[in-house]
C-alpha positions in Angstrom: 4.2 9.7 9.3 2.2 12.0 7.0 -1.6 11.9 7.4 -4.1 12.6 4.7 -7.7 13.2 5.7 -10.8 13.3 3.5 -14.4 14.0 4.5 -16.9 11.5 3.1 -20.6 10.8 3.0 -22.0 7.6 4.7 -22.5 6.0 1.3 -19.0 6.8 0.1 -17.6 5.4 3.4 -19.4 2.1 2.7 -17.8 2.1 -0.8 -14.4 2.7 0.7 -14.9 -0.1 3.3 -16.0 -2.6 0.6 -13.0 -1.6 -1.6 -10.6 -2.4 1.2 -12.6 -5.3 2.6 -9.7 -7.8 2.1 -7.5 -5.6 4.4 -9.9 -5.0 7.3 -8.7 -5.6 10.8 -10.8 -6.3 13.9 -9.2 -4.0 16.5 -10.7 -0.5 16.2 -9.7 2.8 18.0 -12.4 4.8 19.8 -14.9 6.4 17.4 -13.7 4.3 14.4 -16.1 2.6 12.0 -13.4 0.4 10.4 -9.6 0.1 10.0 -7.9 -1.3 6.9 -4.3 -2.0 6.3 -3.5 -2.3 2.6 0.2 -2.3 1.6 2.2 0.7 3.0 -1.0 2.4 4.3 -3.4 2.4 7.3 -6.9 3.7 6.7 -9.1 4.6 9.6 -12.7 5.7 9.1 -14.5 7.6 11.8 -18.2 8.2 12.7 -17.7 11.9 11.9 -17.3 11.0 8.2 -13.6 11.6 8.2 -11.3 9.0 6.8 -7.6 9.2 7.6 -4.9 7.7 5.4 -1.5 7.1 6.9 1.8 5.8 5.5 3.9 5.8 2.4 1.0 5.2 0.0 -1.6 7.2 2.0 -1.8 10.2 -0.3 -2.1 7.8 -3.3 -4.9 5.9 -1.7 -6.7 9.0 -0.5 -6.6 10.5 -4.0 -8.9 7.8 -5.2 -11.7 9.1 -3.0 -11.7 12.8 -2.6 -10.0 16.1 -1.8 -7.6 16.1 1.1 -8.6 18.2 4.2 -5.1 17.9 5.4 -2.1 20.3 4.9 0.5 17.6 5.4 1.1 17.2 1.7 3.5 19.7 0.2 2.1 22.2 -2.2 4.1 20.8 -5.0 2.5 17.4 -4.3 -1.1 18.6 -4.3 -3.6 15.9 -5.1 -5.2 17.9 -7.9 -3.5 19.9 -10.7 -5.0 23.3 -11.1 -7.0 23.2 -14.3 -7.3 26.1 -16.7 -10.5 28.1 -16.8 -13.1 26.5 -19.2 -11.3 23.1 -19.3 -14.5 21.2 -19.3 -15.3 22.8 -22.8 -11.9 21.9 -24.3 -11.2 19.2 -26.9 -9.5 16.8 -24.6 -8.2 13.3 -23.9 -9.5 11.7 -20.7 -7.8 8.7 -19.2 -9.1 6.3 -16.6 -8.8 2.7 -15.3 -11.0 -0.1 -14.0 -10.3 -3.3 -12.1 -7.6 -2.2 -9.7 -9.6 -3.3 -6.6 -11.1 -6.5 -8.1 -9.5 -9.8 -7.1 -10.7 -11.4 -10.4 -10.3 -9.8 -13.8 -7.7 -7.6 -15.4 -6.9 -3.9 -15.1 -8.3 -2.1 -18.1 -7.0 1.4 -19.0 -8.6 3.6 -21.6 -7.7 7.0 -23.0 -10.5 8.6 -25.0 -10.6 11.8 -27.1 -13.7 14.0 -27.1 -13.6 17.0 -29.5 -15.5 20.0 -28.1 -18.2 19.9 -30.8 -18.9 16.2 -29.8 -19.6 17.0 -26.1 -23.4 17.6 -26.6 -23.6 14.3 -28.5 -21.9 12.3 -25.7 -24.3 13.9 -23.2 -27.2 12.7 -25.5 -25.7 9.2 -25.4 -25.9 9.3 -21.6 -22.2 9.6 -20.9 -21.6 10.6 -17.3 -19.8 9.5 -14.2 -19.8 5.7 -14.5 -20.4 5.3 -10.7 -23.9 6.7 -11.4 -24.6 4.0 -14.1 -25.5 0.3 -13.8 -23.4 -2.3 -15.6 -26.3 -2.7 -18.1 -26.3 1.0 -18.8 -22.6 1.0 -19.2 -22.7 -1.8 -21.8 -25.5 -0.1 -23.7 -23.7 3.3 -23.8 -20.3 1.8 -24.5 -21.6 -0.1 -27.6 -22.4 3.3 -29.2 -19.5 5.1 -27.6 -16.8 2.9 -29.1 -18.0 3.9 -32.6 -18.2 7.6 -31.7 -14.9 8.6 -30.1 -11.3 7.7 -30.8 -9.8 5.7 -27.9 -7.0 3.4 -26.9 -7.6 0.4 -24.7 -4.9 -1.5 -22.8 -5.6 -4.7 -20.8 -3.2 -5.9 -18.1 -4.1 -9.6 -17.6 -3.4 -11.1 -14.2 -0.6 -13.5 -15.2 1.4 -10.5 -16.3 0.2 -8.4 -13.3 1.3 -11.1 -10.9 4.7 -11.4 -12.5 5.3 -7.7 -12.3 4.0 -7.6 -8.7 6.3 -10.5 -7.6 9.2 -8.5 -9.1 8.4 -5.6 -6.8 6.4 -3.3 -9.1 3.6 -1.5 -7.3 0.1 -1.4 -8.7 0.5 2.4 -8.9 3.5 2.1 -11.1 1.7 -0.4 -13.4 -1.2 2.0 -13.8 1.1 5.0 -14.5 2.9 3.0 -17.3 -0.4 1.9 -18.8 -1.9 5.4 -18.8 1.2 6.8 -20.4 1.1 4.1 -23.1 -2.6 4.5 -23.7 -2.3 8.2 -24.1 0.7 7.9 -26.5 -1.2 5.3 -28.6 -4.2 7.6 -28.8 -2.1 10.6 -29.8 -0.6 8.6 -32.6 -4.1 7.7 -33.8 -5.2 11.3 -33.7 -2.1 12.8 -35.4 -2.0 15.5 -36.7 -4.9 16.5 -34.5 -3.7 17.6 -31.1 -5.9 17.8 -28.0 -6.0 21.0 -26.0 -5.4 19.1 -22.8 -5.1 15.6 -21.3 -6.8 14.8 -18.0 -5.9 11.7 -16.0 -8.3 10.6 -13.3 -5.9 11.0 -10.4 -4.7 7.9 -8.6 -1.3 9.3 -7.5 0.2 12.8 -7.2 1.8 14.3 -10.3 5.4 14.0 -9.3 5.1 10.3 -8.4 3.3 9.6 -11.6 6.2 11.0 -13.7 8.7 9.2 -11.4 6.8 5.9 -12.1 7.2 6.3 -15.9 10.7 7.9 -15.9 12.3 4.8 -17.5 9.8 4.6 -20.4 11.1 5.3 -23.9 8.4 7.8 -24.6 6.7 10.0 -22.0 3.8 12.4 -22.6 4.3 15.4 -20.4 2.9 18.3 -22.4 -0.6 19.5 -21.4 -1.1 16.7 -18.9 -3.3 17.4 -16.0 -4.4 15.4 -13.0 -7.6 15.5 -10.9 -9.6 13.4 -8.6 -13.2 12.9 -9.7 -12.1 13.5 -13.3 -15.3 12.0 -14.6 -17.2 15.0 -13.3 -14.7 17.5 -14.7 -14.5 16.5 -18.3 -16.7 14.2 -20.3 -13.7 12.6 -21.9 -12.7 11.0 -18.6 -16.3 9.7 -18.2 -16.1 8.3 -21.7 -12.8 6.6 -20.9 -14.2 5.2 -17.7 -17.3 3.7 -19.4 -15.2 2.0 -22.2 -12.8 0.7 -19.6 -15.6 -0.7 -17.5 -17.2 -2.2 -20.6 -13.9 -4.0 -21.5 -13.6 -5.2 -17.9 -17.1 -6.6 -17.9 -16.4 -8.5 -21.1 -13.2 -10.0 -19.6 -15.1 -11.0 -16.5 -17.7 -12.8 -18.6 -14.9 -14.7 -20.4 -13.5 -15.7 -17.0 -16.9 -16.9 -15.7 -17.4 -19.0 -18.8 -13.9 -20.5 -18.5 -14.3 -21.2 -14.8 -17.8 -22.6 -15.0 -18.7 -20.3 -12.1 -20.3 -16.9 -12.1 -17.4 -14.7 -10.8 -18.4 -11.7 -8.6 -16.7 -8.4 -8.9 -14.9 -6.7 -6.1 -13.1 -8.4 -3.3 -15.8 -9.3 -0.8 -16.9 -12.6 0.8 -18.7 -13.8 -2.3 -15.4 -13.5 -4.2 -13.7 -15.8 -1.7 -16.4 -18.4 -2.1 -16.3 -18.3 -5.9 -12.5 -18.6 -5.7 -12.7 -21.6 -3.4 -15.0 -23.3 -5.9 -12.4 -22.7 -8.7 -9.7 -24.2 -6.5 -11.7 -27.4 -6.1 -12.7 -27.6 -9.7 -9.6 -26.4 -11.5 -6.8 -26.1 -9.0 -4.7 -23.4 -7.4 -2.6 -22.5 -10.4 -5.7 -21.9 -12.5 -7.1 -19.6 -9.9 -3.8 -17.7 -9.7 -3.9 -17.0 -13.4 -7.4 -15.5 -13.0 -6.7 -13.3 -10.0 -4.4 -10.6 -8.5 -2.7 -13.2 -6.3 -1.2 -10.9 -3.7 -4.7 -9.9 -2.5 -5.8 -11.3 0.8 -8.7 -13.1 -1.0 -6.2 -15.8 -2.1 -5.5 -16.9 1.5 -9.2 -16.8 2.4 -10.1 -18.9 -0.6 -7.4 -21.5 0.2 -8.8 -21.8 3.8 -12.4 -22.2 2.5 -11.2 -24.9 0.0 -9.3 -26.6 2.8 -5.9 -26.2 1.2 
């Protein structure tokens, strides 16, 4: 079994623990802070700050959080594509997604184009890594940003997500297809302008990404690069992330209004409680349509609701 290990800070480790909270198990090996078992992966976090990802989807999950300290991944499957010198100053498309770890709400994928002469303007607007921004700041920035940069937004609502998942499609494959489609839509909008490069915030290694989309009628391969922490590498990825988060927040507001309950983000205990209220008020099928049903939160909500 291949292992992928990353070194994290205490705050990042807490974020990882929260992200996988629905998959946490009680039994811990010596020196471990937590163990989580999402599909096809075992994640073990240690007091030293190291987090080990084991299993078929280990490299894919590790790529969400940082650079691998392990040599178990083949060179051709490195988690980051080597970027050309000066890439951050290129006119580029950035592509990112939001909502993959949230029980409620859709997955939103955005590709955004930032011309090199617009980079200073986006910095003036406050565009930066969305993890360093509050939801209010994201909304304020996005309202200006959507009128400033060309972008393509795709929303995968949960009824369709659940249907694809039940047919055996992994979340990674769904994301790859959405990224490819968003990039192609944006390239069509931009034509005849061509970006110097396309950077996807990495959620899976390059070869797997292209394997996921191999059956698509159109595939964008030219000048496509992959990197973890893409938001800190090119402002186009940061712009895409902010717009994707903005779209996600709007969809969450719609769900809250429909449910008559303020729906929390993420996949923690408060999510289970809100889901149980929806079961009691609107029924199980209504909750299923609002959520990624294969998450462990569904079972927890059913138990809380006494179903």
